[in-house]
A tleap script that builds the chain and sets N, CA, C and O, in Angstrom:
source leaprc.protein.ff14SB
mol = sequence {
  NMET PHE SER LEU PHE GLU LYS ALA VAL LEU
  GLY MET ALA LEU LEU ARG LEU LEU SER GLY
  CYS ILE GLU ILE ALA ALA ALA MET LEU MET
  LEU LYS ALA ASN GLN ILE GLU LYS ALA LEU
  ILE ILE ASN SER SER LEU ALA ILE VAL GLY
  PRO LEU ILE LEU ILE ALA THR THR THR ILE
  GLY LEU PHE SER ILE ALA ASP LYS ILE SER
  PHE GLY LYS MET LEU PHE VAL LEU THR GLY
  VAL GLY PHE ILE LEU TYR GLY VAL ARG ASN
  CSER
}
set mol.1.N position { 149.933 -8.222 153.137 }
set mol.1.CA position { 150.467 -8.398 151.796 }
set mol.1.C position { 149.584 -7.699 150.772 }
set mol.1.O position { 150.094 -7.051 149.859 }
set mol.2.N position { 148.260 -7.821 150.911 }
set mol.2.CA position { 147.360 -7.243 149.925 }
set mol.2.C position { 147.351 -5.724 149.974 }
set mol.2.O position { 146.901 -5.086 149.023 }
set mol.3.N position { 147.840 -5.126 151.063 }
set mol.3.CA position { 147.875 -3.673 151.129 }
set mol.3.C position { 148.960 -3.099 150.212 }
set mol.3.O position { 148.996 -1.890 149.978 }
set mol.4.N position { 149.830 -3.944 149.699 }
set mol.4.CA position { 150.870 -3.489 148.782 }
set mol.4.C position { 150.320 -3.187 147.395 }
set mol.4.O position { 150.934 -2.445 146.628 }
set mol.5.N position { 149.159 -3.763 147.070 }
set mol.5.CA position { 148.584 -3.625 145.744 }
set mol.5.C position { 147.470 -2.593 145.736 }
set mol.5.O position { 146.759 -2.420 146.726 }
set mol.6.N position { 147.330 -1.922 144.626 }
set mol.6.CA position { 146.213 -1.004 144.447 }
set mol.6.C position { 144.929 -1.828 144.368 }
set mol.6.O position { 144.918 -2.918 143.796 }
set mol.7.N position { 143.857 -1.304 144.941 }
set mol.7.CA position { 142.603 -2.060 145.025 }
set mol.7.C position { 142.083 -2.474 143.650 }
set mol.7.O position { 141.624 -3.602 143.475 }
set mol.8.N position { 142.152 -1.582 142.690 }
set mol.8.CA position { 141.652 -1.898 141.349 }
set mol.8.C position { 142.465 -3.020 140.713 }
set mol.8.O position { 141.904 -3.922 140.091 }
set mol.9.N position { 143.773 -2.966 140.868 }
set mol.9.CA position { 144.642 -4.002 140.300 }
set mol.9.C position { 144.373 -5.335 140.988 }
set mol.9.O position { 144.322 -6.372 140.327 }
set mol.10.N position { 144.203 -5.317 142.295 }
set mol.10.CA position { 143.907 -6.542 143.029 }
set mol.10.C position { 142.574 -7.136 142.580 }
set mol.10.O position { 142.468 -8.348 142.393 }
set mol.11.N position { 141.560 -6.294 142.407 }
set mol.11.CA position { 140.260 -6.771 141.942 }
set mol.11.C position { 140.333 -7.373 140.556 }
set mol.11.O position { 139.737 -8.417 140.293 }
set mol.12.N position { 141.067 -6.712 139.662 }
set mol.12.CA position { 141.220 -7.228 138.299 }
set mol.12.C position { 141.964 -8.563 138.307 }
set mol.12.O position { 141.581 -9.490 137.593 }
set mol.13.N position { 143.013 -8.665 139.102 }
set mol.13.CA position { 143.793 -9.901 139.168 }
set mol.13.C position { 142.964 -11.039 139.754 }
set mol.13.O position { 143.039 -12.172 139.278 }
set mol.14.N position { 142.175 -10.742 140.785 }
set mol.14.CA position { 141.339 -11.783 141.384 }
set mol.14.C position { 140.282 -12.289 140.410 }
set mol.14.O position { 139.985 -13.483 140.383 }
set mol.15.N position { 139.715 -11.392 139.612 }
set mol.15.CA position { 138.754 -11.818 138.595 }
set mol.15.C position { 139.414 -12.719 137.558 }
set mol.15.O position { 138.820 -13.705 137.120 }
set mol.16.N position { 140.637 -12.384 137.166 }
set mol.16.CA position { 141.355 -13.223 136.204 }
set mol.16.C position { 141.716 -14.580 136.801 }
set mol.16.O position { 141.683 -15.593 136.103 }
set mol.17.N position { 142.061 -14.605 138.095 }
set mol.17.CA position { 142.318 -15.885 138.750 }
set mol.17.C position { 141.046 -16.729 138.805 }
set mol.17.O position { 141.091 -17.940 138.585 }
set mol.18.N position { 139.919 -16.092 139.098 }
set mol.18.CA position { 138.638 -16.792 139.093 }
set mol.18.C position { 138.348 -17.365 137.711 }
set mol.18.O position { 137.909 -18.508 137.583 }
set mol.19.N position { 138.595 -16.569 136.684 }
set mol.19.CA position { 138.383 -17.026 135.315 }
set mol.19.C position { 139.257 -18.231 135.001 }
set mol.19.O position { 138.795 -19.191 134.385 }
set mol.20.N position { 140.499 -18.185 135.417 }
set mol.20.CA position { 141.403 -19.313 135.189 }
set mol.20.C position { 140.946 -20.571 135.910 }
set mol.20.O position { 141.033 -21.671 135.364 }
set mol.21.N position { 140.457 -20.410 137.141 }
set mol.21.CA position { 139.950 -21.570 137.893 }
set mol.21.C position { 138.730 -22.168 137.212 }
set mol.21.O position { 138.569 -23.388 137.171 }
set mol.22.N position { 137.875 -21.308 136.678 }
set mol.22.CA position { 136.700 -21.798 135.949 }
set mol.22.C position { 137.127 -22.562 134.706 }
set mol.22.O position { 136.548 -23.601 134.388 }
set mol.23.N position { 138.131 -22.060 134.002 }
set mol.23.CA position { 138.642 -22.749 132.809 }
set mol.23.C position { 139.212 -24.122 133.164 }
set mol.23.O position { 138.963 -25.104 132.465 }
set mol.24.N position { 139.970 -24.182 134.244 }
set mol.24.CA position { 140.543 -25.462 134.657 }
set mol.24.C position { 139.446 -26.439 135.067 }
set mol.24.O position { 139.497 -27.620 134.722 }
set mol.25.N position { 138.447 -25.939 135.808 }
set mol.25.CA position { 137.339 -26.800 136.216 }
set mol.25.C position { 136.584 -27.322 134.992 }
set mol.25.O position { 136.169 -28.480 134.964 }
set mol.26.N position { 136.410 -26.475 133.989 }
set mol.26.CA position { 135.729 -26.907 132.766 }
set mol.26.C position { 136.533 -27.990 132.050 }
set mol.26.O position { 135.963 -28.952 131.538 }
set mol.27.N position { 137.836 -27.835 132.015 }
set mol.27.CA position { 138.681 -28.854 131.383 }
set mol.27.C position { 138.568 -30.182 132.127 }
set mol.27.O position { 138.514 -31.241 131.502 }
set mol.28.N position { 138.532 -30.130 133.437 }
set mol.28.CA position { 138.382 -31.360 134.229 }
set mol.28.C position { 137.020 -32.006 133.976 }
set mol.28.O position { 136.916 -33.229 133.878 }
set mol.29.N position { 135.979 -31.183 133.870 }
set mol.29.CA position { 134.647 -31.717 133.574 }
set mol.29.C position { 134.610 -32.374 132.196 }
set mol.29.O position { 133.969 -33.409 132.010 }
set mol.30.N position { 135.296 -31.769 131.240 }
set mol.30.CA position { 135.362 -32.376 129.905 }
set mol.30.C position { 136.025 -33.738 129.959 }
set mol.30.O position { 135.550 -34.693 129.345 }
set mol.31.N position { 137.124 -33.826 130.696 }
set mol.31.CA position { 137.823 -35.102 130.814 }
set mol.31.C position { 136.969 -36.131 131.545 }
set mol.31.O position { 136.960 -37.307 131.183 }
set mol.32.N position { 136.253 -35.686 132.573 }
set mol.32.CA position { 135.403 -36.602 133.319 }
set mol.32.C position { 134.241 -37.102 132.456 }
set mol.32.O position { 133.898 -38.284 132.502 }
set mol.33.N position { 133.641 -36.211 131.675 }
set mol.33.CA position { 132.512 -36.593 130.827 }
set mol.33.C position { 132.954 -37.562 129.733 }
set mol.33.O position { 132.259 -38.535 129.438 }
set mol.34.N position { 134.112 -37.290 129.136 }
set mol.34.CA position { 134.697 -38.151 128.111 }
set mol.34.C position { 133.752 -38.404 126.942 }
set mol.34.O position { 133.756 -39.482 126.348 }
set mol.35.N position { 132.935 -37.388 126.618 }
set mol.35.CA position { 132.035 -37.461 125.472 }
set mol.35.C position { 132.106 -36.132 124.733 }
set mol.35.O position { 132.058 -35.066 125.347 }
set mol.36.N position { 132.219 -36.203 123.419 }
set mol.36.CA position { 132.403 -34.998 122.627 }
set mol.36.C position { 131.215 -34.050 122.758 }
set mol.36.O position { 131.396 -32.833 122.797 }
set mol.37.N position { 130.007 -34.594 122.826 }
set mol.37.CA position { 128.816 -33.741 122.918 }
set mol.37.C position { 128.821 -32.941 124.217 }
set mol.37.O position { 128.556 -31.739 124.214 }
set mol.38.N position { 129.123 -33.614 125.324 }
set mol.38.CA position { 129.159 -32.933 126.618 }
set mol.38.C position { 130.318 -31.943 126.688 }
set mol.38.O position { 130.192 -30.864 127.266 }
set mol.39.N position { 131.443 -32.322 126.095 }
set mol.39.CA position { 132.591 -31.424 126.072 }
set mol.39.C position { 132.271 -30.150 125.294 }
set mol.39.O position { 132.688 -29.059 125.684 }
set mol.40.N position { 131.536 -30.288 124.199 }
set mol.40.CA position { 131.143 -29.103 123.425 }
set mol.40.C position { 130.188 -28.212 124.206 }
set mol.40.O position { 130.269 -26.987 124.115 }
set mol.41.N position { 129.286 -28.812 124.971 }
set mol.41.CA position { 128.375 -28.026 125.803 }
set mol.41.C position { 129.158 -27.261 126.867 }
set mol.41.O position { 128.908 -26.077 127.093 }
set mol.42.N position { 130.088 -27.924 127.509 }
set mol.42.CA position { 130.919 -27.269 128.528 }
set mol.42.C position { 131.736 -26.152 127.901 }
set mol.42.O position { 131.834 -25.059 128.458 }
set mol.43.N position { 132.322 -26.427 126.741 }
set mol.43.CA position { 133.119 -25.418 126.051 }
set mol.43.C position { 132.268 -24.216 125.653 }
set mol.43.O position { 132.716 -23.075 125.759 }
set mol.44.N position { 131.064 -24.466 125.202 }
set mol.44.CA position { 130.177 -23.371 124.807 }
set mol.44.C position { 129.788 -22.513 125.999 }
set mol.44.O position { 129.611 -21.302 125.867 }
set mol.45.N position { 129.656 -23.133 127.156 }
set mol.45.CA position { 129.310 -22.352 128.344 }
set mol.45.C position { 130.439 -21.413 128.739 }
set mol.45.O position { 130.199 -20.383 129.370 }
set mol.46.N position { 131.658 -21.758 128.376 }
set mol.46.CA position { 132.789 -20.867 128.655 }
set mol.46.C position { 132.735 -19.600 127.806 }
set mol.46.O position { 133.351 -18.592 128.152 }
set mol.47.N position { 132.003 -19.653 126.702 }
set mol.47.CA position { 131.860 -18.469 125.860 }
set mol.47.C position { 131.092 -17.367 126.575 }
set mol.47.O position { 131.167 -16.202 126.185 }
set mol.48.N position { 130.358 -17.726 127.614 }
set mol.48.CA position { 129.645 -16.730 128.416 }
set mol.48.C position { 130.577 -16.143 129.472 }
set mol.48.O position { 130.557 -14.939 129.727 }
set mol.49.N position { 131.385 -16.992 130.078 }
set mol.49.CA position { 132.244 -16.572 131.183 }
set mol.49.C position { 133.316 -15.589 130.718 }
set mol.49.O position { 133.552 -14.576 131.376 }
set mol.50.N position { 133.960 -15.875 129.601 }
set mol.50.CA position { 135.052 -15.029 129.117 }
set mol.50.C position { 134.663 -13.576 128.926 }
set mol.50.O position { 135.323 -12.696 129.480 }
set mol.51.N position { 133.615 -13.291 128.163 }
set mol.51.CA position { 133.219 -11.893 127.989 }
set mol.51.C position { 132.769 -11.209 129.285 }
set mol.51.O position { 132.992 -10.011 129.462 }
set mol.52.N position { 132.140 -11.959 130.181 }
set mol.52.CA position { 131.730 -11.361 131.455 }
set mol.52.C position { 132.938 -10.928 132.280 }
set mol.52.O position { 132.933 -9.855 132.883 }
set mol.53.N position { 133.965 -11.761 132.302 }
set mol.53.CA position { 135.192 -11.408 133.018 }
set mol.53.C position { 135.872 -10.227 132.330 }
set mol.53.O position { 136.381 -9.326 132.997 }
set mol.54.N position { 135.881 -10.233 130.999 }
set mol.54.CA position { 136.460 -9.116 130.244 }
set mol.54.C position { 135.757 -7.807 130.594 }
set mol.54.O position { 136.415 -6.800 130.855 }
set mol.55.N position { 134.434 -7.815 130.600 }
set mol.55.CA position { 133.679 -6.612 130.915 }
set mol.55.C position { 133.959 -6.156 132.345 }
set mol.55.O position { 134.169 -4.970 132.597 }
set mol.56.N position { 133.960 -7.104 133.272 }
set mol.56.CA position { 134.177 -6.751 134.675 }
set mol.56.C position { 135.562 -6.161 134.914 }
set mol.56.O position { 135.690 -5.134 135.581 }
set mol.57.N position { 136.599 -6.801 134.375 }
set mol.57.CA position { 137.954 -6.287 134.595 }
set mol.57.C position { 138.162 -4.947 133.895 }
set mol.57.O position { 138.817 -4.059 134.441 }
set mol.58.N position { 137.614 -4.797 132.697 }
set mol.58.CA position { 137.730 -3.526 131.989 }
set mol.58.C position { 136.996 -2.423 132.737 }
set mol.58.O position { 137.485 -1.296 132.821 }
set mol.59.N position { 135.834 -2.738 133.276 }
set mol.59.CA position { 135.066 -1.750 134.035 }
set mol.59.C position { 135.838 -1.298 135.266 }
set mol.59.O position { 135.916 -0.102 135.547 }
set mol.60.N position { 136.405 -2.242 135.996 }
set mol.60.CA position { 137.198 -1.877 137.180 }
set mol.60.C position { 138.358 -0.979 136.770 }
set mol.60.O position { 138.613 0.043 137.407 }
set mol.61.N position { 139.053 -1.358 135.717 }
set mol.61.CA position { 140.188 -0.552 135.257 }
set mol.61.C position { 139.781 0.835 134.804 }
set mol.61.O position { 140.446 1.819 135.130 }
set mol.62.N position { 138.692 0.921 134.053 }
set mol.62.CA position { 138.250 2.228 133.558 }
set mol.62.C position { 137.779 3.132 134.681 }
set mol.62.O position { 138.059 4.331 134.668 }
set mol.63.N position { 137.069 2.579 135.650 }
set mol.63.CA position { 136.635 3.403 136.769 }
set mol.63.C position { 137.807 3.933 137.574 }
set mol.63.O position { 137.753 5.040 138.110 }
set mol.64.N position { 138.870 3.138 137.656 }
set mol.64.CA position { 140.020 3.574 138.444 }
set mol.64.C position { 140.844 4.646 137.736 }
set mol.64.O position { 141.537 5.420 138.396 }
set mol.65.N position { 140.782 4.706 136.404 }
set mol.65.CA position { 141.551 5.737 135.691 }
set mol.65.C position { 140.659 6.770 135.019 }
set mol.65.O position { 141.131 7.557 134.199 }
set mol.66.N position { 139.380 6.777 135.357 }
set mol.66.CA position { 138.435 7.671 134.681 }
set mol.66.C position { 138.834 9.133 134.789 }
set mol.66.O position { 138.592 9.907 133.863 }
set mol.67.N position { 139.435 9.521 135.893 }
set mol.67.CA position { 139.823 10.921 136.058 }
set mol.67.C position { 141.133 11.254 135.356 }
set mol.67.O position { 141.503 12.425 135.269 }
set mol.68.N position { 141.840 10.245 134.854 }
set mol.68.CA position { 143.152 10.465 134.243 }
set mol.68.C position { 143.135 10.485 132.715 }
set mol.68.O position { 144.077 10.978 132.095 }
set mol.69.N position { 142.071 9.952 132.101 }
set mol.69.CA position { 142.022 9.942 130.637 }
set mol.69.C position { 140.820 10.740 130.147 }
set mol.69.O position { 139.845 10.940 130.873 }
set mol.70.N position { 140.912 11.181 128.923 }
set mol.70.CA position { 139.844 11.999 128.360 }
set mol.70.C position { 138.630 11.139 128.010 }
set mol.70.O position { 138.723 9.918 127.879 }
set mol.71.N position { 137.508 11.803 127.866 }
set mol.71.CA position { 136.266 11.115 127.514 }
set mol.71.C position { 136.402 10.427 126.150 }
set mol.71.O position { 135.907 9.316 125.963 }
set mol.72.N position { 137.066 11.080 125.210 }
set mol.72.CA position { 137.244 10.506 123.878 }
set mol.72.C position { 138.030 9.204 123.905 }
set mol.72.O position { 137.670 8.242 123.227 }
set mol.73.N position { 139.099 9.173 124.686 }
set mol.73.CA position { 139.895 7.948 124.789 }
set mol.73.C position { 139.100 6.842 125.472 }
set mol.73.O position { 139.199 5.678 125.084 }
set mol.74.N position { 138.315 7.197 126.485 }
set mol.74.CA position { 137.497 6.189 127.157 }
set mol.74.C position { 136.451 5.637 126.190 }
set mol.74.O position { 136.131 4.449 126.222 }
set mol.75.N position { 135.926 6.497 125.341 }
set mol.75.CA position { 134.953 6.059 124.350 }
set mol.75.C position { 135.584 5.079 123.362 }
set mol.75.O position { 134.948 4.107 122.953 }
set mol.76.N position { 136.840 5.339 122.977 }
set mol.76.CA position { 137.552 4.403 122.100 }
set mol.76.C position { 137.721 3.042 122.766 }
set mol.76.O position { 137.520 2.010 122.125 }
set mol.77.N position { 138.087 3.030 124.044 }
set mol.77.CA position { 138.260 1.769 124.760 }
set mol.77.C position { 136.937 1.016 124.829 }
set mol.77.O position { 136.896 -0.185 124.562 }
set mol.78.N position { 135.863 1.703 125.181 }
set mol.78.CA position { 134.555 1.061 125.273 }
set mol.78.C position { 134.081 0.552 123.910 }
set mol.78.O position { 133.454 -0.503 123.822 }
set mol.79.N position { 134.380 1.295 122.864 }
set mol.79.CA position { 134.035 0.846 121.512 }
set mol.79.C position { 134.813 -0.421 121.161 }
set mol.79.O position { 134.261 -1.345 120.564 }
set mol.80.N position { 136.077 -0.463 121.527 }
set mol.80.CA position { 136.893 -1.653 121.284 }
set mol.80.C position { 136.361 -2.870 122.016 }
set mol.80.O position { 136.306 -3.962 121.451 }
set mol.81.N position { 135.970 -2.691 123.264 }
set mol.81.CA position { 135.386 -3.802 124.026 }
set mol.81.C position { 134.085 -4.254 123.359 }
set mol.81.O position { 133.805 -5.450 123.273 }
set mol.82.N position { 133.302 -3.295 122.893 }
set mol.82.CA position { 132.065 -3.632 122.188 }
set mol.82.C position { 132.327 -4.451 120.937 }
set mol.82.O position { 131.613 -5.414 120.658 }
set mol.83.N position { 133.355 -4.067 120.180 }
set mol.83.CA position { 133.712 -4.832 118.985 }
set mol.83.C position { 134.155 -6.258 119.337 }
set mol.83.O position { 133.807 -7.209 118.638 }
set mol.84.N position { 134.916 -6.397 120.411 }
set mol.84.CA position { 135.348 -7.717 120.834 }
set mol.84.C position { 134.141 -8.578 121.185 }
set mol.84.O position { 134.051 -9.733 120.769 }
set mol.85.N position { 133.221 -8.013 121.949 }
set mol.85.CA position { 132.025 -8.769 122.326 }
set mol.85.C position { 131.178 -9.123 121.112 }
set mol.85.O position { 130.639 -10.227 121.030 }
set mol.86.N position { 131.059 -8.203 120.180 }
set mol.86.CA position { 130.310 -8.474 118.950 }
set mol.86.C position { 130.985 -9.593 118.143 }
set mol.86.O position { 130.310 -10.439 117.556 }
set mol.87.N position { 132.297 -9.584 118.123 }
set mol.87.CA position { 133.040 -10.573 117.356 }
set mol.87.C position { 132.962 -11.980 117.922 }
set mol.87.O position { 133.045 -12.950 117.169 }
set mol.88.N position { 132.806 -12.111 119.234 }
set mol.88.CA position { 132.789 -13.434 119.836 }
set mol.88.C position { 131.383 -13.943 120.134 }
set mol.88.O position { 131.221 -15.063 120.618 }
set mol.89.N position { 130.383 -13.145 119.855 }
set mol.89.CA position { 129.021 -13.593 120.154 }
set mol.89.C position { 128.620 -14.729 119.213 }
set mol.89.O position { 129.144 -14.862 118.107 }
set mol.90.N position { 127.682 -15.534 119.683 }
set mol.90.CA position { 127.190 -16.662 118.867 }
set mol.90.C position { 126.386 -16.140 117.700 }
set mol.90.O position { 125.613 -15.193 117.844 }
set mol.91.N position { 126.562 -16.755 116.543 }
set mol.91.CA position { 125.809 -16.303 115.368 }
set mol.91.C position { 124.589 -17.134 115.139 }
set mol.91.O position { 123.844 -16.887 114.191 }
savepdb mol mol.pdb
quit
């Protein structure tokens, strides 16, 4: 079944599934803790996971199409990812 998918797409999808599982596990931990302070700590830790998954999936995608797009367009994409990371970082 997995041979039907392109390797890069499969890798990106698996990373997103991992991210979703981490989000669900964090929600369950929040419910189990049942304390606002602990829930905020768990939620804050997710701020690390999201950008890491974003970087990883974008990197896989860019490497797979690197020969198909120009350097200038790739630079725009990388700049956009940089802006996203800058925007979500803790102040």
